[in-house]
PATORLO-248450 format. One record per residue (C-alpha): x, y, z; residue number from 1; residue in one letter. Coordinates in Angstrom, 2 decimals, decimal comma. Layout:
<filos>
FILO; px; py; pz; nr; rest
FILO; X; Y; Z; NUM; a
...
</filos>
This chain:
<filos>
FILO; px; py; pz; nr; rest
FILO; 36,43; -24,55; -1,57; 1; k
FILO; 35,28; -22,24; 1,23; 2; e
FILO; 35,22; -19,20; -1,10; 3; s
FILO; 33,16; -21,11; -3,67; 4; f
FILO; 30,72; -22,25; -0,99; 5; l
FILO; 30,35; -18,73; 0,44; 6; n
FILO; 29,69; -17,27; -3,05; 7; n
FILO; 27,15; -20,00; -3,78; 8; w
FILO; 25,34; -19,45; -0,45; 9; l
FILO; 25,29; -15,69; -1,02; 10; e
FILO; 23,65; -16,16; -4,44; 11; n
FILO; 21,09; -18,60; -3,05; 12; v
FILO; 20,12; -16,18; -0,26; 13; v
FILO; 19,84; -13,21; -2,63; 14; q
FILO; 17,74; -15,02; -5,23; 15; t
FILO; 14,23; -13,65; -5,51; 16; h
FILO; 11,69; -15,15; -7,83; 17; k
FILO; 9,22; -12,56; -9,12; 18; p
FILO; 5,53; -13,43; -9,24; 19; g
FILO; 2,25; -12,04; -10,54; 20; f
FILO; -1,04; -12,72; -8,77; 21; f
FILO; -4,45; -11,66; -10,10; 22; v
FILO; -7,61; -11,40; -8,01; 23; y
FILO; -10,98; -10,87; -9,64; 24; e
FILO; -14,41; -10,04; -8,34; 25; g
FILO; -15,94; -7,80; -5,75; 26; k
FILO; -13,77; -9,23; -2,93; 27; d
FILO; -10,41; -9,04; -4,73; 28; a
FILO; -9,22; -6,42; -2,25; 29; y
FILO; -9,68; -8,85; 0,69; 30; k
FILO; -6,95; -11,16; -0,61; 31; s
FILO; -4,66; -8,19; -1,13; 32; i
FILO; -5,34; -6,79; 2,35; 33; f
FILO; -4,53; -10,23; 3,82; 34; r
FILO; -1,28; -10,32; 1,87; 35; d
FILO; -0,28; -6,84; 3,07; 36; m
FILO; -0,97; -7,87; 6,68; 37; l
FILO; 0,93; -11,16; 6,34; 38; s
FILO; 4,28; -9,40; 5,98; 39; e
FILO; 6,47; -8,49; 8,94; 40; k
FILO; 6,00; -4,99; 10,35; 41; p
FILO; 7,18; -2,57; 7,73; 42; y
FILO; 6,15; 0,63; 6,03; 43; i
FILO; 3,42; 0,63; 3,39; 44; l
FILO; 3,82; 3,29; 0,70; 45; y
FILO; 0,85; 4,03; -1,46; 46; g
FILO; -1,51; 6,18; -3,38; 47; c
FILO; -5,08; 5,72; -2,33; 48; w
FILO; -8,16; 7,44; -3,80; 49; p
FILO; -9,87; 7,33; -0,41; 50; m
FILO; -13,41; 8,39; -1,21; 51; n
FILO; -13,53; 6,01; -4,23; 52; s
FILO; -12,48; 3,13; -2,02; 53; m
FILO; -15,60; 3,54; 0,14; 54; f
FILO; -17,55; 2,31; -2,89; 55; d
FILO; -15,48; -0,86; -2,83; 56; l
FILO; -14,65; -1,50; 0,82; 57; v
FILO; -17,06; -0,95; 3,70; 58; s
FILO; -16,12; 1,37; 6,56; 59; e
FILO; -16,12; -1,59; 8,96; 60; e
FILO; -13,74; -3,58; 6,74; 61; e
FILO; -11,39; -0,60; 6,51; 62; l
FILO; -11,52; -0,13; 10,30; 63; r
FILO; -10,77; -3,83; 10,82; 64; s
FILO; -7,83; -3,66; 8,41; 65; y
FILO; -6,42; -0,57; 10,16; 66; h
FILO; -6,78; -2,17; 13,62; 67; r
FILO; -4,81; -5,21; 12,42; 68; k
FILO; -2,20; -3,02; 10,70; 69; r
FILO; -1,65; -0,93; 13,83; 70; i
FILO; -1,48; -4,04; 16,04; 71; k
FILO; 1,20; -5,47; 13,73; 72; a
FILO; 3,21; -2,23; 13,99; 73; g
FILO; 2,93; -1,54; 10,27; 74; t
FILO; 3,31; 2,12; 9,34; 75; q
FILO; 1,67; 3,67; 6,29; 76; v
FILO; 2,65; 6,66; 4,19; 77; k
FILO; -0,13; 7,44; 1,78; 78; v
FILO; -0,78; 9,98; -0,94; 79; l
FILO; -4,35; 11,05; -1,61; 80; w
FILO; -5,47; 12,72; -4,81; 81; p
FILO; -6,98; 16,06; -3,80; 82; q
FILO; -10,16; 15,25; -5,70; 83; s
FILO; -10,57; 11,95; -3,79; 84; k
FILO; -9,86; 13,05; -0,22; 85; k
FILO; -12,30; 12,94; 2,65; 86; i
FILO; -12,36; 15,44; 5,48; 87; s
FILO; -9,70; 15,00; 8,12; 88; k
FILO; -12,33; 15,06; 10,87; 89; r
FILO; -14,34; 12,30; 9,17; 90; r
FILO; -11,21; 10,25; 8,54; 91; f
FILO; -10,10; 10,56; 12,16; 92; n
FILO; -13,56; 9,51; 13,35; 93; e
FILO; -13,38; 6,42; 11,17; 94; l
FILO; -9,77; 5,51; 11,75; 95; f
FILO; -8,94; 6,24; 15,36; 96; y
FILO; -7,64; 9,77; 15,47; 97; g
FILO; -4,14; 11,13; 15,28; 98; d
FILO; -1,48; 10,07; 12,79; 99; e
FILO; 1,32; 9,35; 15,27; 100; k
FILO; -0,73; 6,94; 17,38; 101; h
FILO; -2,02; 5,23; 14,25; 102; n
FILO; 1,31; 4,87; 12,48; 103; l
FILO; 0,27; 6,84; 9,42; 104; r
FILO; 1,18; 9,92; 7,45; 105; e
FILO; -1,06; 11,38; 4,78; 106; i
FILO; -0,14; 13,86; 2,09; 107; r
FILO; -2,17; 15,33; -0,74; 108; l
FILO; -0,90; 14,94; -4,28; 109; l
FILO; -0,19; 18,13; -6,20; 110; p
FILO; -3,19; 19,47; -8,12; 111; k
FILO; -3,60; 17,88; -11,50; 112; g
FILO; -2,44; 14,43; -10,42; 113; i
FILO; -5,49; 12,24; -10,12; 114; d
FILO; -5,71; 8,52; -9,42; 115; k
FILO; -8,65; 6,15; -9,74; 116; t
FILO; -6,79; 2,98; -8,81; 117; i
FILO; -5,12; 2,41; -5,48; 118; g
FILO; -1,64; 0,96; -5,12; 119; y
FILO; 0,51; -0,01; -2,17; 120; m
FILO; 4,21; -0,85; -2,10; 121; i
FILO; 5,34; -3,24; 0,63; 122; y
FILO; 8,50; -5,28; 0,83; 123; g
FILO; 9,21; -6,64; -2,65; 124; n
FILO; 5,58; -6,34; -3,67; 125; k
FILO; 3,29; -3,81; -5,30; 126; v
FILO; -0,48; -4,28; -4,99; 127; a
FILO; -3,01; -2,57; -7,24; 128; f
FILO; -6,72; -2,40; -6,40; 129; i
FILO; -9,22; -1,11; -8,95; 130; s
FILO; -12,42; 0,79; -8,30; 131; s
FILO; -15,71; -1,04; -7,81; 132; d
FILO; -16,47; -0,46; -11,51; 133; k
FILO; -13,83; -2,95; -12,62; 134; e
FILO; -13,46; -5,20; -9,52; 135; n
FILO; -9,96; -6,56; -9,85; 136; y
FILO; -6,68; -6,43; -8,06; 137; g
FILO; -3,24; -7,79; -8,64; 138; f
FILO; 0,03; -8,11; -6,80; 139; v
FILO; 3,40; -8,08; -8,49; 140; i
FILO; 6,15; -9,61; -6,39; 141; d
FILO; 9,21; -7,92; -7,91; 142; s
FILO; 12,06; -6,34; -6,02; 143; k
FILO; 12,99; -4,19; -9,04; 144; d
FILO; 9,44; -2,89; -9,56; 145; l
FILO; 8,94; -2,22; -5,84; 146; a
FILO; 12,21; -0,27; -5,67; 147; q
FILO; 11,37; 1,74; -8,82; 148; s
FILO; 7,88; 2,67; -7,65; 149; l
FILO; 9,11; 3,44; -4,14; 150; k
FILO; 11,66; 5,84; -5,62; 151; s
FILO; 8,88; 7,57; -7,61; 152; q
FILO; 6,67; 7,60; -4,52; 153; f
FILO; 9,38; 9,28; -2,44; 154; e
FILO; 9,91; 11,95; -5,09; 155; y
FILO; 6,18; 12,70; -5,29; 156; i
FILO; 5,93; 12,58; -1,48; 157; w
FILO; 8,38; 15,47; -1,24; 158; k
FILO; 6,28; 17,47; -3,74; 159; q
FILO; 3,03; 16,81; -1,87; 160; s
FILO; 1,56; 18,82; 0,96; 161; k
FILO; 0,75; 17,55; 4,44; 162; k
FILO; -2,90; 16,78; 5,06; 163; y
</filos>
C-alpha cells in the first residue's frame, strides 16, 4: 500500500499540464512581461532584437521592467543579433550600468543569424513577442519545449561573443 501511494504521489507532483496563451494588440508584451516577473527568481534565457523592441516598448517601460526584474533577483542571459544591437554605452545609460550589478549577461549572435522576433525561456515557459508590425505575443507553457529551446540557446551562447 505504501509503495503504491508513494508512486501515485510522485506522479501527481511531476504532472505538468502544457498550455498555450495568445496575446494580441499593441500591449501584448505587457501581459508577457507580467508573466515573466510573476515567476520565482530564476534565469531568463532569450534572444532579443533590442533596437527593434524600442519600436514596440518605450524606454520607460523597459526601465520599469528591468527594475522589477533586478529587485526580484531574476538574472537574464540574452543574445542580440548583431544587426539589432544598440551601443553598450547607450544600453548602460538606459539600464543602470554594469552587467554584474544588474544580473545580466549579453552576447552577440554570430554574423548571419538574424532575429526579428524576441523570445524568452523561463521555467517551463517560452514567450515570443513580435515586432510592432505584427503586434502579437504568445506563451507556451511546456517543459519539453522549454528544455529543447534552452539546450539550443546554450549551444548558440557558447558560439556567441561577449558584448
